[in-house]
Backbone bond lengths (Angstrom), bond angles and torsions (degrees), N, CA, C in turn:
res aa  C-N    CA-C-N  psi(-1)  N-CA   C-N-CA  omega(-1)  CA-C   N-CA-C  phi
1 M - - - 1.464 - - 1.572 106.76 -
2 S 1.233 114.02 130.73 1.512 120.42 177.87 1.451 113.27 -69.43
3 P 1.363 120.50 151.91 1.484 120.47 177.50 1.553 111.10 -58.95
4 L 1.274 122.14 -36.33 1.489 122.16 176.08 1.552 114.26 -62.28
5 T 1.384 114.89 -45.82 1.410 118.57 174.27 1.515 114.73 -62.28
6 L 1.303 113.58 -42.06 1.476 117.20 176.63 1.600 113.24 -61.41
7 S 1.314 114.95 -36.42 1.409 118.60 -178.79 1.578 109.29 -68.58
8 V 1.266 117.91 -39.59 1.479 124.62 177.56 1.593 106.19 -62.76
9 V 1.346 118.18 -51.20 1.493 116.50 179.51 1.498 111.53 -59.81
10 L 1.297 121.15 -37.17 1.375 124.24 -178.55 1.550 110.35 -68.32
11 A 1.309 116.40 -39.22 1.540 120.17 179.91 1.452 109.30 -71.14
12 L 1.355 123.19 -35.27 1.441 124.33 178.60 1.519 105.73 -69.29
13 A 1.337 121.51 -47.14 1.470 120.96 177.82 1.527 111.47 -59.38
14 S 1.277 115.71 -34.40 1.535 118.00 179.91 1.596 110.86 -67.95
15 A 1.357 116.40 -36.90 1.456 120.53 173.91 1.529 111.81 -65.79
16 V 1.282 116.40 -39.39 1.489 121.41 176.27 1.456 110.74 -62.29
17 A 1.356 119.04 -46.74 1.380 120.32 177.89 1.542 116.30 -63.28
18 Y 1.343 116.47 -39.08 1.453 120.63 177.32 1.583 106.39 -66.46
19 A 1.256 120.02 -40.25 1.504 123.89 -177.10 1.493 106.35 -66.15
20 A 1.405 122.02 -39.29 1.442 119.39 -174.75 1.617 104.01 -74.39
21 A 1.356 119.76 -37.33 1.422 120.68 179.55 1.561 108.58 -58.07
22 A 1.318 116.97 -43.58 1.458 119.53 -177.41 1.501 110.53 -66.47
23 I 1.321 118.53 -39.33 1.559 118.60 177.63 1.510 110.46 -65.97
24 V 1.273 117.79 -37.15 1.506 120.27 175.40 1.581 109.69 -64.27
25 Q 1.273 117.32 -45.44 1.418 121.70 -179.18 1.556 112.45 -60.09
26 E 1.363 113.66 -45.04 1.506 121.79 176.42 1.478 109.57 -58.90
27 R 1.314 118.78 -45.51 1.538 120.35 -176.84 1.585 108.16 -67.75
28 V 1.307 118.08 -39.77 1.426 119.92 176.93 1.510 110.12 -59.84
29 A 1.375 115.82 -47.70 1.480 119.67 179.55 1.491 112.27 -62.57
30 A 1.263 118.98 -32.81 1.500 119.28 -175.67 1.557 112.74 -83.55
31 S 1.287 114.09 -22.96 1.510 118.33 -177.36 1.483 117.31 -107.29
32 A 1.332 115.32 -21.50 1.483 116.82 -178.00 1.509 111.82 -92.91
33 A 1.245 114.88 135.43 1.486 124.04 178.87 1.578 113.17 -94.36
34 G 1.252 115.08 8.10 1.443 121.82 -176.28 1.521 112.26 -86.59
35 P 1.309 118.29 -149.59 1.458 123.85 -174.49 1.475 107.04 -62.23
36 R 1.333 114.06 143.71 1.490 117.12 176.50 1.582 112.90 -76.13
37 Y 1.286 118.25 -33.76 1.440 122.24 -174.07 1.544 117.73 -91.61
38 A 1.358 115.38 -41.68 1.422 119.62 -178.29 1.607 109.89 -138.49
39 P 1.311 113.05 86.21 1.480 118.58 177.28 1.553 111.98 -77.36
40 L 1.406 118.35 67.67 1.323 126.43 -168.01 1.588 111.92 -60.72
41 R 1.325 115.51 -26.46 1.396 117.23 -172.05 1.515 109.50 -98.66
42 V 1.279 122.16 18.32 1.466 128.34 -179.59 1.567 100.76 -106.12
43 P 1.313 121.15 115.03 1.511 118.86 -179.97 1.481 110.30 -64.09
44 A 1.302 119.67 -36.34 1.511 123.20 -173.85 1.587 108.42 -62.66
45 W 1.388 115.31 -28.87 1.471 115.57 -179.78 1.519 109.22 -68.58
46 W 1.323 116.10 -40.63 1.504 117.46 175.86 1.505 113.58 -64.97
47 G 1.341 115.53 -27.47 1.466 116.86 168.63 1.521 113.24 -64.79
48 S 1.288 122.66 -38.21 1.384 127.61 174.34 1.535 112.29 -63.20
49 V 1.316 116.85 -36.96 1.508 120.90 177.06 1.515 107.20 -67.34
50 L 1.318 120.01 -39.02 1.488 123.44 -177.63 1.513 106.82 -68.59
51 L 1.372 118.93 -42.96 1.446 118.80 177.80 1.529 114.70 -63.12
52 N 1.325 115.57 -36.64 1.549 119.33 174.67 1.457 107.33 -64.27
53 G 1.296 122.02 -40.43 1.412 121.24 -177.39 1.608 110.40 -68.59
54 I 1.224 116.77 -37.16 1.485 122.38 177.46 1.506 108.28 -66.26
55 G 1.425 116.28 -42.12 1.495 115.97 176.07 1.505 115.92 -60.41
56 A 1.406 112.81 -42.63 1.476 117.59 175.75 1.432 113.49 -62.80
57 T 1.332 120.65 -37.12 1.444 123.83 179.96 1.528 112.52 -64.91
58 L 1.372 111.51 -49.39 1.469 117.52 175.66 1.514 113.88 -58.01
59 H 1.331 115.75 -40.74 1.428 119.55 -179.18 1.585 113.45 -60.82
60 V 1.437 114.02 -43.34 1.374 124.64 179.12 1.551 106.62 -63.03
61 A 1.334 118.95 -42.79 1.412 122.81 -177.67 1.497 109.69 -68.01
62 A 1.352 122.00 -35.64 1.416 125.88 177.50 1.493 112.23 -61.88
63 L 1.420 112.45 -41.26 1.428 115.87 -178.39 1.477 113.17 -71.10
64 A 1.398 118.85 -17.50 1.457 121.22 177.85 1.488 109.48 -79.39
65 Y 1.277 119.93 -17.73 1.518 120.78 -177.70 1.588 109.01 -113.58
66 G 1.272 120.83 -10.73 1.499 119.02 -176.60 1.550 112.48 -137.67
67 P 1.248 118.18 164.80 1.444 120.78 178.16 1.488 115.96 -71.49
68 L 1.383 118.38 146.25 1.443 123.04 -179.06 1.556 110.00 -57.26
69 S 1.329 117.42 -39.05 1.484 120.13 -176.69 1.473 114.08 -64.97
70 L 1.373 121.24 -15.61 1.409 125.31 175.41 1.507 111.95 -99.60
71 I 1.249 116.78 -42.92 1.444 120.95 -177.84 1.485 115.61 -68.07
72 Q 1.300 117.96 -49.18 1.502 120.58 -177.50 1.592 110.44 -55.34
73 P 1.432 120.19 -47.06 1.431 117.41 -176.37 1.500 111.54 -65.96
74 L 1.318 118.50 -29.42 1.563 121.91 177.24 1.560 110.19 -64.07
75 G 1.329 116.72 -26.73 1.446 118.95 -179.06 1.568 107.62 -68.83
76 A 1.290 121.67 -19.49 1.464 120.20 177.30 1.501 113.93 -70.08
77 L 1.313 114.39 -14.55 1.482 115.31 -179.84 1.429 115.16 -72.43
78 T 1.326 117.64 0.07 1.508 122.96 178.28 1.503 110.67 -57.26
79 I 1.356 118.69 -41.20 1.423 122.75 -179.27 1.575 106.61 -66.75
80 V 1.346 121.36 -45.03 1.483 120.24 -175.91 1.543 107.92 -65.50
81 F 1.316 115.33 -39.34 1.434 117.37 -174.10 1.643 109.65 -68.54
82 A 1.374 113.97 -34.17 1.444 119.67 -172.76 1.537 113.23 -67.71
83 L 1.343 117.95 -32.17 1.419 118.55 -175.20 1.521 115.86 -73.10
84 P 1.337 119.13 -42.85 1.419 118.64 173.55 1.549 115.58 -72.88
85 M 1.313 115.74 -26.82 1.451 123.39 177.95 1.548 109.37 -66.71
86 A 1.386 114.91 -42.20 1.407 122.47 178.78 1.524 109.77 -66.33
87 A 1.363 118.01 -43.22 1.434 120.12 176.37 1.511 114.51 -63.34
88 L 1.365 117.59 -31.69 1.461 125.70 179.74 1.524 115.02 -72.48
89 F 1.394 111.78 -48.11 1.449 120.20 -167.35 1.435 114.21 -98.77
90 V 1.314 119.17 -28.40 1.533 121.85 -178.46 1.529 111.65 -124.74
91 G 1.342 119.75 3.64 1.415 121.25 -179.80 1.546 114.37 67.07
92 R 1.327 121.72 24.59 1.381 120.08 177.48 1.542 108.60 -105.16
93 R 1.409 108.69 103.61 1.434 120.10 -173.51 1.601 107.38 -88.14
94 A 1.343 111.98 147.58 1.495 113.46 176.59 1.565 110.41 -110.71
95 G 1.327 113.73 147.95 1.422 120.62 -178.63 1.517 115.40 -83.50
96 G 1.203 119.93 177.03 1.453 124.20 -178.32 1.531 114.78 -58.54
97 R 1.333 113.98 -41.33 1.542 116.85 179.37 1.515 108.90 -65.58
98 A 1.418 117.54 -37.81 1.483 119.76 -173.57 1.576 104.45 -66.60
99 W 1.377 118.15 -46.00 1.441 117.04 -176.50 1.491 110.58 -69.23
100 R 1.349 124.76 -29.65 1.462 123.28 174.75 1.556 108.22 -66.45
101 G 1.272 118.31 -45.09 1.473 122.94 178.47 1.517 111.89 -58.14
102 A 1.383 113.30 -48.60 1.517 120.22 177.99 1.557 109.39 -56.63
103 L 1.353 117.52 -48.07 1.502 117.76 -174.76 1.488 108.69 -71.95
104 M 1.292 120.04 -35.32 1.507 122.30 177.61 1.539 106.25 -60.23
105 A 1.356 117.42 -52.92 1.406 118.65 -178.10 1.481 114.17 -58.48
106 T 1.317 118.46 -44.70 1.424 127.05 178.02 1.571 113.00 -58.76
107 V 1.313 119.19 -53.98 1.357 125.32 -178.78 1.595 108.83 -63.23
108 G 1.292 113.83 -44.68 1.496 116.00 179.85 1.561 113.02 -61.33
109 L 1.412 112.35 -48.08 1.422 115.55 -179.46 1.606 111.96 -64.76
110 A 1.371 115.34 -42.44 1.512 114.05 178.76 1.489 110.24 -64.26
111 G 1.293 119.88 -39.26 1.478 117.95 176.19 1.514 110.99 -57.56
112 L 1.323 116.73 -47.30 1.517 120.09 -172.32 1.597 104.78 -67.07
113 L 1.323 118.56 -41.08 1.451 115.67 -176.49 1.569 113.51 -67.23
114 S 1.434 113.20 -33.75 1.383 115.96 -177.80 1.557 114.06 -75.87
115 L 1.337 115.65 -16.23 1.502 117.97 171.60 1.529 113.25 -85.13
116 T 1.310 116.26 -10.74 1.513 117.16 -174.94 1.544 106.26 -83.14
117 T 1.372 113.71 138.56 1.429 121.98 177.94 1.460 114.91 -126.20
118 G 1.307 118.27 142.90 1.497 119.49 179.82 1.559 116.05 -100.63
119 H 1.252 113.75 16.77 1.513 116.94 -173.58 1.510 103.80 -75.43
120 G 1.269 112.70 138.16 1.487 125.69 179.19 1.447 116.91 73.28
121 A 1.454 111.65 23.10 1.510 118.57 179.65 1.495 106.88 -73.18
122 R 1.354 115.87 148.34 1.413 123.46 175.33 1.574 111.85 -120.24
123 Q 1.361 111.83 168.01 1.506 115.33 -176.64 1.474 108.22 -85.93
124 L 1.312 114.34 156.42 1.488 123.01 -179.30 1.494 108.67 -84.42
125 T 1.374 113.70 138.34 1.431 120.41 176.01 1.499 108.02 -88.21
126 D 1.373 116.10 171.40 1.533 118.66 176.46 1.441 113.20 -59.51
127 G 1.340 115.84 -36.10 1.525 121.20 179.16 1.526 108.96 -66.09
128 D 1.423 116.35 -40.78 1.467 117.85 -176.41 1.627 108.97 -66.17
129 R 1.300 113.61 -36.75 1.420 118.52 177.93 1.455 117.53 -61.98
130 W 1.305 114.13 -44.96 1.544 119.00 179.71 1.465 107.54 -70.11
131 L 1.293 121.14 -36.37 1.489 122.25 -179.07 1.584 109.10 -69.75
132 L 1.229 119.38 -38.73 1.463 123.43 179.13 1.503 110.34 -69.02
133 T 1.339 117.12 -37.63 1.427 122.32 175.77 1.529 113.66 -63.84
134 G 1.329 113.39 -42.92 1.466 114.85 176.96 1.501 113.07 -70.69
135 V 1.358 120.16 -38.82 1.356 120.90 177.41 1.561 115.29 -67.29
136 A 1.252 113.44 -34.94 1.495 118.50 -179.58 1.538 111.17 -68.80
137 F 1.414 115.96 -50.58 1.409 120.20 -178.23 1.474 109.14 -68.92
138 G 1.271 121.18 -34.07 1.393 126.09 175.38 1.586 112.25 -59.36
139 T 1.392 115.48 -48.32 1.407 120.55 175.56 1.497 114.86 -57.87
140 V 1.421 110.80 -46.69 1.429 120.65 -176.94 1.607 108.63 -61.20
141 A 1.284 116.51 -39.84 1.439 122.90 -177.18 1.470 109.70 -68.17
142 V 1.349 119.61 -38.09 1.394 123.60 -176.98 1.560 108.17 -74.90
143 L 1.276 120.66 -30.71 1.502 123.14 178.20 1.535 107.04 -76.19
144 F 1.328 115.06 -34.46 1.479 115.38 -176.74 1.600 108.58 -70.82
145 A 1.323 112.76 -42.55 1.518 117.33 176.76 1.502 111.47 -60.43
146 A 1.380 114.37 -42.88 1.459 117.92 -177.69 1.499 112.44 -65.33
147 A 1.351 116.48 -31.64 1.464 121.28 -176.78 1.555 109.47 -66.44
148 H 1.346 114.07 -35.13 1.513 117.49 178.66 1.507 111.74 -81.53
149 L 1.221 118.54 -1.24 1.521 119.76 170.76 1.536 112.60 -97.77
150 V 1.378 111.18 -11.56 1.507 110.24 -178.30 1.512 111.63 -85.95
151 V 1.317 119.17 138.26 1.364 122.21 -176.06 1.548 116.95 -82.81
152 R 1.272 112.56 -39.08 1.585 121.97 -178.86 1.540 108.37 -73.15
153 P 1.261 119.36 124.59 1.542 121.84 -178.51 1.509 111.51 -61.29
154 V 1.291 121.60 -34.63 1.451 122.69 -177.78 1.538 111.42 -66.08
155 L 1.345 110.10 -48.29 1.513 115.89 -179.69 1.529 110.54 -64.50
156 R 1.404 114.88 -36.93 1.487 116.22 -179.32 1.509 109.01 -66.96
157 S 1.259 117.29 -35.02 1.497 122.45 -179.46 1.591 106.84 -66.67
158 I 1.260 118.92 -43.42 1.438 121.65 177.24 1.452 116.52 -58.61
159 V 1.371 115.34 -43.21 1.480 119.52 175.51 1.456 111.70 -67.16
160 L 1.407 120.66 -34.11 1.428 119.06 179.27 1.553 107.75 -69.92
161 A 1.326 117.43 -40.27 1.446 124.07 174.18 1.485 114.75 -53.15
162 A 1.432 114.72 -42.53 1.424 121.89 175.67 1.498 111.66 -58.82
163 G 1.352 114.42 -45.44 1.499 122.64 178.83 1.485 109.98 -57.84
164 A 1.384 115.63 -47.04 1.465 121.67 177.54 1.490 110.18 -58.29
165 G 1.283 120.15 -43.96 1.489 123.64 -177.03 1.521 110.24 -68.00
166 V 1.361 119.38 -33.81 1.405 121.59 175.56 1.588 110.60 -65.92
167 A 1.341 114.01 -44.39 1.377 117.10 176.33 1.457 119.74 -63.18
168 F 1.320 117.13 -40.06 1.395 126.13 175.53 1.518 109.34 -65.25
169 G 1.357 118.16 -39.09 1.446 122.04 -178.78 1.500 110.90 -65.28
170 F 1.218 119.86 -44.17 1.443 127.26 177.11 1.507 109.56 -68.58
171 A 1.192 122.91 -34.85 1.498 126.94 174.46 1.539 104.86 -59.35
172 S 1.386 118.02 -44.18 1.445 117.53 178.41 1.490 118.01 -65.98
173 V 1.369 113.06 -33.94 1.417 122.75 174.64 1.554 108.79 -61.52
174 F 1.343 117.72 -45.78 1.476 118.97 -178.22 1.490 112.59 -73.40
175 T 1.390 113.84 -26.05 1.542 119.27 176.20 1.542 106.64 -62.25
176 K 1.320 113.45 -46.70 1.502 118.88 -173.01 1.595 107.62 -68.05
177 A 1.425 116.77 -40.52 1.399 117.46 -179.64 1.523 112.72 -68.30
178 V 1.316 119.36 -38.86 1.426 121.82 177.40 1.477 112.13 -66.08
179 A 1.429 116.28 -37.49 1.532 116.77 178.92 1.388 112.13 -69.39
180 D 1.337 117.57 -37.38 1.510 120.62 178.21 1.538 113.27 -63.02
181 A 1.351 115.83 -39.19 1.533 121.38 -172.13 1.551 112.78 -90.14
182 W 1.369 114.38 -15.60 1.384 118.28 -176.98 1.537 118.18 -66.20
183 K 1.351 119.32 133.45 1.426 123.75 -177.99 1.523 108.99 -128.89
184 P 1.341 112.70 137.21 1.532 114.93 -177.95 1.594 112.44 -61.64
185 A 1.320 113.64 -27.13 1.478 117.45 -176.73 1.575 110.23 -67.48
186 A 1.315 116.42 -30.84 1.483 122.72 -177.27 1.557 108.02 -133.07
187 P 1.305 115.76 73.60 1.511 121.26 -176.30 1.551 115.53 -63.23
188 L 1.427 115.71 -22.74 1.420 117.04 -178.21 1.493 112.23 -102.46
189 A 1.324 117.31 6.61 1.463 117.84 -179.01 1.549 114.13 -65.83
190 E 1.269 115.33 -17.29 1.524 117.43 -177.42 1.485 110.44 -107.69
191 W 1.409 116.56 32.29 1.450 115.86 -177.14 1.443 111.57 -67.52
192 T 1.368 123.01 -31.00 1.432 120.47 178.81 1.495 116.60 -67.27
193 G 1.373 113.36 -34.10 1.437 120.81 176.18 1.591 108.78 -68.23
194 L 1.291 117.09 -40.39 1.473 123.14 178.83 1.513 109.56 -64.01
195 L 1.323 115.72 -40.87 1.549 119.80 176.35 1.488 111.59 -62.36
196 V 1.366 118.64 -44.25 1.428 121.61 -179.42 1.489 112.46 -64.09
197 L 1.403 116.79 -47.35 1.427 120.30 -175.30 1.584 109.01 -68.50
198 S 1.332 115.35 -32.00 1.476 115.48 175.04 1.599 112.79 -67.86
199 A 1.359 112.61 -32.54 1.488 115.01 177.84 1.557 109.04 -68.39
200 F 1.280 117.02 -43.04 1.494 120.38 176.69 1.494 109.36 -58.43
201 A 1.370 119.78 -49.84 1.408 123.30 -175.73 1.520 109.08 -61.06
202 V 1.246 122.57 -44.33 1.434 123.78 179.90 1.526 111.56 -67.64
203 T 1.322 119.61 -38.44 1.397 126.36 179.40 1.651 104.86 -62.18
204 G 1.255 117.63 -51.73 1.510 123.22 179.54 1.552 109.20 -57.39
205 L 1.243 117.94 -41.68 1.430 121.30 -174.85 1.547 110.95 -68.00
206 L 1.360 116.61 -38.00 1.506 118.47 -179.03 1.487 105.36 -80.22
207 L 1.255 125.94 -35.43 1.448 123.80 -179.70 1.462 111.30 -70.83
208 S 1.248 119.97 -35.69 1.462 122.04 175.94 1.563 115.17 -69.26
209 Q 1.330 114.53 -29.28 1.448 121.55 177.57 1.516 106.84 -70.53
210 A 1.291 115.24 -38.23 1.517 116.68 -176.51 1.543 109.74 -76.69
211 S 1.256 115.52 -24.79 1.511 121.22 -175.61 1.493 109.33 -70.72
212 Y 1.324 122.13 -21.29 1.466 122.24 -175.91 1.543 109.55 -86.94
213 R 1.293 122.74 -5.66 1.359 123.27 176.28 1.473 116.59 -77.63
214 G 1.311 121.37 107.42 1.432 123.23 179.44 1.504 113.73 93.35
215 A 1.319 118.94 -3.80 1.453 120.53 -176.19 1.465 115.95 -124.28
216 G 1.381 120.69 5.46 1.459 124.40 179.72 1.533 108.56 71.64
217 L 1.284 111.67 -159.14 1.452 120.63 -169.38 1.549 112.87 -100.94
218 A 1.318 115.75 -53.42 1.555 119.77 -162.86 1.581 107.95 -66.63
219 A 1.312 122.13 -43.05 1.436 121.67 -171.88 1.544 112.68 -69.83
220 P 1.341 119.54 -48.70 1.413 115.92 175.32 1.511 117.27 -62.59
221 L 1.384 114.51 -41.96 1.499 121.37 178.09 1.562 109.61 -58.21
222 A 1.255 113.74 -48.00 1.491 114.97 179.11 1.459 114.22 -62.76
223 T 1.301 113.50 -42.27 1.518 113.99 173.30 1.528 118.48 -59.10
224 V 1.284 117.58 -43.19 1.432 119.99 176.73 1.566 110.16 -70.05
225 T 1.361 119.72 -36.27 1.468 118.90 -178.65 1.487 109.67 -70.04
226 V 1.262 118.02 -33.52 1.522 123.34 177.21 1.495 115.43 -75.29
227 V 1.310 115.52 -55.15 1.446 118.98 -177.75 1.574 115.29 -63.72
228 N 1.321 114.83 -33.56 1.507 121.20 -179.14 1.605 111.00 -56.81
229 P 1.238 117.83 -59.21 1.537 117.70 174.89 1.477 116.40 -65.35
230 M 1.380 114.92 -32.51 1.490 115.51 179.04 1.445 109.33 -65.40
231 A 1.373 121.31 -37.30 1.423 122.01 -173.07 1.512 105.82 -72.73
232 A 1.364 115.59 -39.71 1.444 119.77 -179.18 1.549 111.54 -67.61
233 A 1.282 117.30 -33.90 1.446 122.96 176.45 1.486 112.55 -69.14
234 A 1.361 115.86 -38.18 1.447 118.74 -179.46 1.529 107.32 -66.04
235 V 1.286 120.94 -40.96 1.477 127.06 178.23 1.438 106.03 -60.84
236 G 1.370 121.97 -49.17 1.365 128.83 -176.08 1.627 113.99 -56.00
237 V 1.407 109.29 -42.64 1.480 117.94 -180.00 1.522 110.52 -68.01
238 T 1.381 114.41 -47.81 1.401 118.76 -166.84 1.583 113.05 -87.70
239 T 1.321 117.21 -24.70 1.488 121.63 -175.05 1.457 112.28 -114.70
240 F 1.350 120.38 -47.81 1.507 125.09 -176.71 1.476 110.31 -74.66
241 G 1.374 121.97 -18.58 1.413 120.85 -175.56 1.526 113.10 84.76
242 E 1.401 117.02 19.27 1.397 116.20 177.62 1.448 111.51 -84.20
243 G 1.314 117.74 179.60 1.427 119.59 -175.81 1.593 110.88 -156.63
244 F 1.267 116.20 -163.01 1.558 119.98 -179.53 1.543 103.95 -115.20
245 R 1.362 111.51 152.18 1.484 116.16 173.96 1.463 110.24 -73.06
246 Y 1.332 114.64 154.01 1.466 126.14 174.66 1.518 113.23 70.22
247 G 1.388 116.57 25.49 1.464 117.09 176.22 1.437 118.79 62.55
248 T 1.352 113.64 -135.43 1.454 123.84 -178.69 1.555 109.82 -60.27
249 A 1.373 114.64 -47.70 1.453 114.13 178.24 1.514 114.54 -60.13
250 G 1.313 118.67 -38.68 1.454 119.54 173.91 1.567 114.93 -60.52
251 G 1.350 112.22 -37.75 1.478 113.79 -179.39 1.584 107.80 -70.67
252 V 1.342 121.23 -35.59 1.424 121.65 178.18 1.509 106.64 -64.13
253 A 1.370 120.81 -47.29 1.408 126.05 -177.67 1.570 107.71 -61.44
254 A 1.322 118.65 -37.76 1.476 119.12 176.48 1.526 111.89 -61.35
255 L 1.284 112.74 -43.02 1.587 113.78 178.71 1.523 111.02 -64.84
256 I 1.382 116.27 -36.64 1.404 118.69 176.53 1.580 112.08 -59.07
257 C 1.336 108.58 -50.14 1.514 113.42 -179.53 1.554 112.46 -62.28
258 G 1.400 114.73 -36.36 1.411 116.71 176.51 1.552 114.48 -63.98
259 A 1.315 115.33 -34.84 1.533 121.34 -179.57 1.584 103.63 -75.24
260 V 1.261 121.70 -36.18 1.544 118.37 175.61 1.496 111.06 -62.56
261 A 1.365 115.23 -44.52 1.446 118.34 -179.96 1.523 110.26 -64.07
262 A 1.315 120.08 -42.68 1.454 122.50 176.27 1.502 110.90 -61.35
263 G 1.246 118.42 -38.02 1.564 120.24 -179.63 1.473 106.76 -66.95
264 G 1.372 117.04 -34.66 1.513 115.48 178.76 1.576 113.97 -66.91
265 L 1.349 112.66 -34.04 1.415 117.90 176.33 1.553 111.97 -68.47
266 V 1.361 115.73 -36.22 1.453 120.96 177.23 1.585 108.54 -61.66
267 Q 1.315 117.60 -45.06 1.388 125.39 -175.42 1.640 105.35 -64.11
268 L 1.239 117.09 -46.62 1.500 120.93 -178.35 1.556 106.09 -61.16
269 T 1.271 117.78 -46.01 1.483 120.62 -178.22 1.436 114.36 -61.04
270 L 1.381 115.49 -44.65 1.522 119.15 -178.33 1.502 106.81 -71.14
271 D 1.317 121.53 -33.67 1.506 123.91 176.09 1.477 108.32 -54.99
272 R 1.409 113.29 -51.81 1.485 117.97 -176.01 1.499 112.94 -60.61
273 M 1.455 112.33 -47.36 1.420 119.18 179.30 1.459 116.73 -56.03
274 T 1.410 117.29 -33.81 1.416 124.37 178.25 1.486 110.83 -69.60
275 V 1.326 114.55 -40.29 1.494 121.02 -177.55 1.596 106.39 -69.60
276 A 1.343 115.10 -37.38 1.477 114.14 -179.83 1.522 112.80 -71.97
277 S 1.249 117.49 -34.61 1.446 121.68 175.17 1.508 117.04 -66.97
278 D 1.340 112.88 -27.36 1.446 119.01 175.41 1.435 117.48 -85.48
279 A 1.364 117.74 -10.82 1.449 123.71 -174.49 1.556 110.74 -68.55
280 P 1.305 127.09 -39.21 1.406 125.07 178.76 1.565 112.64 -57.90
281 S 1.348 115.39 -43.37 1.434 119.05 -175.80 1.548 111.67 -67.44
282 A 1.452 112.92 -27.62 1.455 115.57 178.16 1.448 114.31 -72.62
283 S 1.372 116.90 -14.87 1.417 120.14 -174.65 1.587 107.19 -87.78
284 S 1.147 118.07 -11.86 1.530 118.13 -178.72 1.569 110.57 -77.49
285 S 1.268 121.99 169.94 1.388 127.09 -176.86 1.489 112.05 -78.37
286 S 1.336 119.71 169.59 1.492 117.49 -172.63 1.510 109.83 -74.36
287 E 1.319 121.48 -18.94 1.473 121.00 178.10 1.499 111.43 -90.78
288 G 1.390 114.98 -1.41 1.530 115.28 175.94 1.555 111.61 96.93
289 D 1.322 116.32 -7.32 1.510 117.68 -178.75 1.575 107.39 -70.87
290 P 1.304 111.76 144.60 1.457 118.69 177.29 1.506 112.95 -69.23
291 T 1.361 117.72 148.21 1.440 124.66 179.24 1.538 112.17 -52.07
292 R 1.253 119.23 129.87 1.441 121.56 -175.97 1.576 108.23 -118.66
293 P 1.314 115.90 156.79 1.521 119.76 -177.59 1.583 107.23 -63.93
294 E 1.276 115.93 141.43 1.477 124.21 176.64 1.547 105.66 -74.61
295 I 1.290 115.43 160.37 1.499 124.90 176.44 1.536 104.69 -64.04
296 G 1.434 114.87 129.54 1.396 116.90 -179.81 1.372 118.15 87.90
297 Q 1.374 120.44 -6.14 1.370 126.96 178.06 1.595 108.39 -87.32
298 G 1.393 115.68 131.82 1.363 116.33 179.91 1.488 114.98 -76.56
299 V 1.264 118.78 137.55 1.487 128.54 174.32 1.425 111.60 -122.49
300 D 1.367 112.27 131.77 1.479 118.27 178.15 1.543 108.10 -86.36
301 V 1.344 114.02 131.30 1.489 124.59 178.38 1.475 102.33 -118.96
302 G 1.343 116.18 123.40 1.465 119.37 176.03 1.523 110.86 -83.67
303 A 1.260 113.02 175.20 1.609 119.02 -178.22 1.574 106.11 -71.44
304 V 1.395 113.23 141.13 1.372 114.97 175.86 1.575 111.41 -95.66
305 P 1.444 114.71 117.90 1.442 112.42 -172.68 1.568 111.85 -74.73
306 G 1.332 113.78 161.76 1.413 118.09 177.09 1.477 114.35 76.84
307 T 1.331 116.82 -171.83 1.502 123.03 179.85 1.611 106.83 -104.93
308 R 1.289 112.17 141.12 1.444 118.83 179.62 1.476 109.27 -134.44
309 P 1.487 117.01 84.21 1.491 117.72 -172.44 1.513 113.83 -68.37
310 N 1.319 118.30 -22.04 1.484 119.58 -179.62 1.489 114.25 -106.56
311 L 1.379 116.46 18.46 1.444 121.40 176.31 1.500 112.09 -69.12
312 E 1.297 122.13 126.64 1.397 130.37 173.85 1.459 113.32 -104.34
313 V 1.312 115.21 133.21 1.522 116.84 -179.98 1.512 106.92 -123.69
314 E 1.283 117.84 125.03 1.476 122.15 178.47 1.447 110.24 -95.62
315 V 1.389 114.56 121.55 1.490 119.16 178.69 1.603 109.24 -106.93
316 R 1.323 116.97 123.12 1.372 122.37 -178.37 1.529 108.27 -102.12
317 S 1.339 113.01 156.08 1.555 117.19 177.41 1.439 104.67 -72.67
318 R 1.373 116.72 163.20 1.399 127.09 176.75 1.578 112.13 -65.39
319 A 1.441 114.42 -28.82 1.350 114.03 179.07 1.473 114.42 -71.68
320 V 1.357 117.57 -35.64 1.487 121.20 172.76 1.439 112.20 -58.75
321 A 1.337 117.04 -38.36 1.408 120.16 -172.34 1.588 110.01 -76.50
322 G 1.347 115.96 1.24 1.428 118.94 176.18 1.472 111.95 88.04
323 R 1.351 119.63 20.69 1.467 122.68 177.05 1.453 107.43 -108.16
324 P 1.355 118.91 156.25 1.384 122.57 178.51 1.497 116.19 -72.48
């Protein structure tokens, strides 16, 4: 197997691992009544952490054998892999709008990443690192605060997913910076950079876990997958001295690709909001009657103010109420 073929296989396996991790995270968020951000007592959540670690390892290995211009766009396939995997393993089928949104986000992101080039990149200074750390954590903090001001659960989840994407994107930036500056003679010289990127990675993991509660799988996953490389690309262009291929034409094409990816996210968000708005009607009975208390279920009845001369009260025996 040639190095290029091996890199493609590793990149596809990485996307599958990330997709599987997202599915597990979404199932944990949908079924667990515990903490929103860190369900440490749920074994399945630790399985998702392991799958994320495997995905990251495979991605790094793919970059060791293949070019960045090929491996990074393949990572966008995580969204496309996640939808059929969710339908196959957990019975979560996606509708037409969800598929359109996923494909738009994937195509737009892949196009944007394929246009990004690292030629002429420079290393980060200590001042750059502190500035990026402050900007990144400030952005994540603003998104975190904004998410708690949003009333609709789906929109709140999307904002949390955007915060996770920013955290993951800056973790990628610091991974590159540490890798470029690392020297075998002084393996611990970059301990501060390792500490910062670990903080970003943990923050992204916790926010992404919270984003799946109440929003399903596709919309939060697509948001994280798109915002992550976009944040890293923005830092690469503004700080590392990177740019886009083909000059001005490449920059215009990158904007178009970004707009297509954003349109895909909008489609996924609208799809999930439609599903959420239809959920209450699905809970009613087939004749349209509202849900009523079951026999034996306690119902709180508050005090009736004022005088009711014609009020009738029906008293049933304990046996009728289903009690011995």
